Structure formats: structure tokens, C-alpha cells
Backbone as JSON, one array per atom type, in Angstrom:
{
  "sequence": "MTQLEIKTNFHKLIDEIDDQKELAKLYEYFIALKQNFEKSGSDWWDELTDAQKADLDLALKECEDESNLIPHEQVMEEAKKWLKK",
  "N": [[22.44, 0.93, -20.26], [20.45, -1.0, -22.17], [18.05, -0.55, -24.72], [15.98, -2.54, -24.87], [16.38, -3.48, -22.04], [15.49, -1.42, -20.68], [12.83, -1.12, -21.3], [11.85, -3.56, -20.62], [12.25, -3.3, -17.75], [10.47, -1.1, -17.27], [8.14, -2.39, -17.84], [8.01, -4.45, -15.84], [7.87, -2.71, -13.47], [5.41, -1.49, -13.92], [3.69, -3.68, -13.88], [3.75, -4.42, -11.32], [2.04, -2.44, -10.08], [-0.94, -2.35, -8.56], [-3.07, -0.81, -8.1], [-5.82, 0.6, -9.81], [-6.54, 3.34, -10.18], [-3.95, 4.65, -9.69], [-2.42, 3.48, -11.74], [-3.71, 4.46, -13.93], [-3.28, 7.15, -13.63], [-0.62, 7.06, -14.14], [-0.48, 6.23, -16.72], [-1.76, 8.4, -18.05], [0.24, 10.35, -17.54], [2.11, 9.34, -19.1], [1.18, 9.53, -21.64], [0.73, 12.27, -21.84], [3.57, 12.98, -21.8], [4.46, 11.97, -24.21], [2.82, 13.41, -26.14], [3.71, 15.91, -25.82], [6.38, 15.63, -26.35], [6.06, 15.1, -29.16], [4.76, 17.4, -30.02], [6.73, 19.47, -29.48], [8.94, 18.48, -30.65], [11.36, 17.81, -29.43], [13.37, 16.19, -27.24], [12.39, 15.4, -24.04], [14.28, 14.4, -22.4], [16.63, 15.83, -23.18], [16.21, 18.43, -22.03], [16.65, 18.07, -19.25], [18.75, 18.7, -16.54], [22.33, 17.82, -15.87], [22.51, 16.92, -13.35], [19.83, 16.03, -12.61], [19.72, 13.95, -14.85], [21.59, 12.27, -14.05], [20.6, 11.33, -11.43], [18.13, 10.14, -12.36], [19.35, 8.09, -14.06], [20.71, 6.65, -11.78], [18.61, 6.01, -10.14], [17.23, 4.02, -11.95], [19.16, 2.0, -12.28], [19.03, 1.33, -9.45], [16.61, 0.09, -9.41], [16.95, -2.31, -10.68], [17.94, -4.01, -8.88], [16.21, -6.19, -7.02], [16.22, -6.17, -4.1], [16.05, -3.53, -3.61], [13.58, -2.6, -4.0], [10.42, -1.21, -2.96], [7.65, -2.42, -1.37], [4.33, -2.17, -2.86], [2.14, -1.57, -1.24], [3.38, -0.7, 1.04], [4.58, 1.74, 0.09], [2.18, 3.21, -0.3], [1.06, 3.26, 2.07], [2.86, 4.87, 3.57], [2.57, 7.17, 1.95], [-0.09, 8.05, 2.59], [0.31, 8.68, 5.25], [2.03, 11.04, 4.94], [0.53, 12.75, 3.35], [-1.39, 13.3, 5.2], [-0.24, 15.27, 6.87]],
  "CA": [[21.37, 0.05, -20.31], [19.79, -1.17, -23.56], [16.5, -0.17, -24.93], [15.08, -3.54, -24.35], [16.32, -3.67, -20.59], [14.55, -0.22, -20.12], [11.46, -1.52, -21.56], [11.69, -4.77, -19.7], [12.02, -2.74, -16.32], [9.18, -0.21, -17.18], [6.9, -3.39, -17.77], [8.13, -4.82, -14.49], [7.14, -1.63, -12.64], [4.0, -1.37, -14.34], [3.11, -4.94, -13.53], [3.57, -4.3, -9.91], [1.19, -1.56, -9.71], [-2.23, -2.91, -8.43], [-4.2, 0.16, -7.98], [-6.22, 1.02, -11.1], [-6.31, 4.82, -10.35], [-2.59, 4.96, -9.93], [-2.01, 2.97, -13.01], [-4.47, 5.35, -14.89], [-2.45, 8.38, -13.52], [0.74, 6.9, -14.73], [-0.8, 6.18, -18.25], [-2.09, 9.67, -18.54], [1.37, 10.97, -17.56], [3.06, 9.0, -20.29], [0.57, 10.06, -22.98], [1.11, 13.7, -21.92], [4.86, 13.23, -22.28], [4.48, 11.54, -25.56], [2.04, 14.28, -26.8], [4.6, 16.95, -25.43], [7.52, 15.36, -27.25], [5.59, 15.0, -30.57], [4.48, 18.76, -30.27], [8.02, 20.11, -29.21], [10.02, 17.96, -31.49], [12.51, 17.68, -28.83], [13.24, 15.14, -26.35], [12.41, 15.83, -22.71], [15.67, 14.11, -21.68], [17.57, 16.76, -23.31], [15.93, 19.4, -21.34], [17.09, 17.91, -18.0], [20.12, 19.04, -16.17], [23.14, 16.84, -15.83], [22.13, 16.28, -12.12], [18.78, 15.37, -13.04], [19.9, 12.83, -15.57], [22.28, 11.24, -13.22], [19.52, 10.86, -10.48], [17.3, 9.07, -13.11], [20.21, 6.95, -14.19], [20.8, 5.92, -10.59], [17.1, 5.29, -10.02], [16.91, 2.86, -13.09], [20.05, 1.09, -11.73], [18.67, 0.83, -8.2], [15.46, -0.72, -9.56], [17.16, -3.47, -11.22], [18.07, -4.91, -7.88], [14.88, -6.3, -6.36], [16.17, -5.95, -2.71], [16.16, -2.08, -3.35], [12.29, -2.23, -4.19], [9.56, -1.29, -1.64], [6.28, -3.01, -1.7], [3.43, -0.94, -3.24], [1.32, -1.38, -0.03], [4.1, 0.1, 2.04], [4.51, 3.11, -0.18], [0.75, 3.8, -0.2], [0.73, 3.72, 3.62], [3.81, 6.02, 3.93], [2.09, 8.36, 1.23], [-0.96, 8.48, 3.29], [0.91, 9.52, 6.37], [2.57, 12.26, 4.32], [-0.36, 13.59, 2.83], [-2.15, 13.97, 6.37], [0.59, 16.36, 7.44]],
  "C": [[20.82, 0.11, -21.73], [18.38, -0.7, -23.64], [15.63, -1.24, -24.53], [15.17, -3.82, -22.78], [15.37, -2.49, -20.04], [13.29, -0.65, -20.2], [10.98, -2.73, -20.65], [11.29, -4.18, -18.19], [10.78, -1.91, -16.17], [8.04, -1.28, -17.15], [6.85, -4.04, -16.42], [7.47, -4.03, -13.33], [5.85, -1.36, -12.81], [3.16, -2.57, -13.79], [2.86, -4.94, -11.94], [2.67, -3.26, -9.26], [-0.51, -2.11, -9.58], [-3.42, -2.02, -8.43], [-4.54, 0.74, -9.29], [-6.12, 2.45, -11.24], [-4.84, 5.22, -10.49], [-2.04, 4.69, -11.14], [-2.54, 3.97, -14.19], [-3.66, 6.59, -14.82], [-1.25, 8.4, -14.28], [0.62, 6.93, -16.38], [-0.96, 7.49, -18.72], [-0.66, 10.57, -18.62], [2.25, 10.8, -18.93], [2.6, 9.56, -21.57], [0.96, 11.53, -22.93], [2.55, 14.0, -22.32], [5.08, 12.91, -23.59], [3.9, 12.75, -26.56], [3.06, 15.65, -26.79], [5.96, 16.78, -26.27], [7.23, 15.66, -28.67], [5.24, 16.62, -30.82], [5.85, 19.62, -30.4], [9.01, 19.61, -30.25], [11.39, 17.77, -30.74], [12.41, 16.57, -27.72], [13.36, 15.67, -24.81], [13.71, 15.52, -21.89], [16.78, 15.2, -21.86], [17.34, 18.13, -22.58], [16.14, 19.31, -19.69], [18.52, 18.43, -17.67], [20.87, 17.87, -16.04], [22.71, 16.07, -14.37], [20.86, 15.41, -12.3], [18.8, 14.02, -13.88], [20.58, 11.78, -14.78], [21.4, 10.77, -12.14], [18.68, 9.95, -11.18], [18.18, 7.8, -13.41], [20.47, 6.05, -12.87], [19.68, 5.28, -10.2], [16.92, 3.98, -10.87], [17.85, 1.91, -12.56], [19.68, 0.5, -10.43], [17.61, -0.19, -8.44], [15.7, -2.01, -10.04], [17.57, -4.47, -10.06], [16.81, -4.98, -7.0], [14.95, -5.87, -4.88], [15.95, -4.53, -2.45], [14.53, -1.65, -3.51], [11.58, -2.19, -3.0], [8.16, -1.63, -2.29], [5.29, -1.84, -1.86], [2.48, -0.65, -2.11], [2.2, -0.51, 0.9], [4.21, 1.48, 1.59], [3.26, 3.76, -0.04], [0.65, 4.25, 1.25], [1.64, 4.89, 4.11], [3.19, 7.37, 3.22], [0.87, 8.92, 2.09], [-0.64, 9.17, 4.44], [1.34, 10.91, 5.92], [1.65, 13.16, 4.06], [-1.3, 14.32, 3.95], [-1.58, 15.03, 6.94], [0.02, 17.66, 6.86]]
}
């Protein structure tokens, strides 16, 4: 996948988030990743195991097919049920 394709997919995923709190959490997470990268001078990708890298690659490929995507509302409902356990 090219850098442009990755960025495009990130933009699509971000555009699908309607909850401001969730969007803010994601933003803070990426800021922390960026700061951690700048401090360490290493790429977090290099710290992942081969299995983790393969899982992320698979997830990115699967999200390119819109039939694999789950609506945000459905994910939130499932998360609420899971958090009540």
C-alpha cells in the first residue's frame, strides 16, 4: 500500500467517527505516538513483532473493502454491552 493510500484510508476512517470524545481520544493517541517517536528516534513499527505487523497489514487491507466495515453505532452498542460485563 502506498503512503497516499494509507493516508486516504486514515482520512476515511476519521471521517466516519461522529463522536467528538472518541475523535479526541484518537487525536491524543496519535499525538502521543508522534511525541514518542520524536523522543525515541525510532519507529514504533520497528518495535512490533512480525505477527503484530501481519495483523495490522491484514486489518488495513480488510478496511479497504467497505463490506467489511461495521457501522460506528453498532460498534458503540457492542462496546457498551461488553463494558457492562
